[in-house]
C-alpha positions as CSV (number, residue, x, y, z in Angstrom):
1,M,99.4,12.3,-9.0
2,K,99.7,15.6,-7.1
3,A,97.1,17.9,-5.7
4,F,96.8,21.5,-6.9
5,R,94.5,24.4,-6.1
6,A,93.5,26.7,-9.0
7,I,92.2,30.2,-8.3
8,G,90.7,32.4,-10.9
9,S,87.4,33.6,-12.4
10,F,85.1,32.9,-15.3
11,K,82.7,35.1,-17.3
12,T,79.1,34.9,-16.2
13,G,77.6,37.9,-18.1
14,K,78.7,40.7,-20.4
15,F,80.6,42.5,-17.7
16,T,80.6,40.2,-14.7
17,W,83.1,37.6,-13.6
18,Q,82.6,34.8,-11.0
19,K,85.6,33.8,-8.8
20,Y,86.4,30.2,-8.2
21,S,88.8,28.0,-6.2
22,I,89.0,24.4,-7.3
23,E,91.2,21.5,-6.1
24,V,92.4,19.2,-8.9
25,A,94.5,16.0,-9.0
26,A,97.0,16.1,-11.9
27,K,100.6,15.2,-12.9
28,D,101.7,18.8,-13.5
29,E,100.4,22.4,-13.9
30,A,99.7,21.9,-17.6
31,G,97.3,19.0,-16.6
32,V,95.6,21.3,-14.1
33,T,95.1,24.0,-16.7
34,E,93.6,21.5,-19.1
35,K,91.3,20.0,-16.4
36,I,90.0,23.5,-15.3
37,F,89.3,24.5,-18.9
38,S,87.6,21.2,-19.6
39,D,85.4,21.1,-16.4
40,L,84.3,24.8,-16.3
41,G,83.8,24.9,-20.1
42,S,81.5,21.9,-20.1
43,R,79.7,22.8,-16.9
44,H,79.0,26.4,-17.7
45,K,79.2,26.3,-21.6
46,L,82.3,28.6,-21.6
47,K,85.1,29.1,-24.1
48,R,88.7,28.9,-22.9
49,S,89.0,32.7,-23.5
50,E,86.2,33.2,-20.9
51,I,88.1,31.4,-18.2
52,R,90.9,33.0,-16.2
53,I,93.4,31.1,-14.1
54,D,95.2,33.5,-11.8
55,E,97.1,31.1,-9.6
56,I,98.0,27.4,-9.5
57,K,99.4,26.2,-6.2
58,A,100.7,22.8,-5.3
59,L,99.2,21.3,-2.1
60,K,100.6,18.9,0.4
61,A,98.4,15.8,1.2
62,D,97.2,17.3,4.5
63,E,96.1,20.6,2.9
64,V,93.7,19.0,0.5
65,E,90.0,19.6,1.4
66,D,88.2,17.9,-1.5
67,L,87.6,14.2,-0.5
68,V,87.8,13.0,-4.1
69,V,91.1,14.7,-4.7
70,Q,92.3,13.4,-1.4
71,H,91.5,9.8,-2.4
72,I,93.2,10.1,-5.7
73,V,96.3,11.6,-4.2
74,G,96.3,9.1,-1.4
75,G,96.3,11.6,1.5
76,S,94.8,11.1,5.0
77,Q,91.1,11.2,5.6
């Protein structure tokens, strides 16, 4: 598993968008995209068209801030 940081926004109203930055552990960028759509969609009751992913960046083990992702990837604590 690798660590990734996804940056984007999701729809919160008719004309408003909320920015987000989420760290995810996945095998590749396709897995990150699926995880973001799944998590934000279920958490905020959004459709995939209401979620924008602007950037997906691979992280080194020492750059990971989320402790759960850090544990999955096997980085230092």
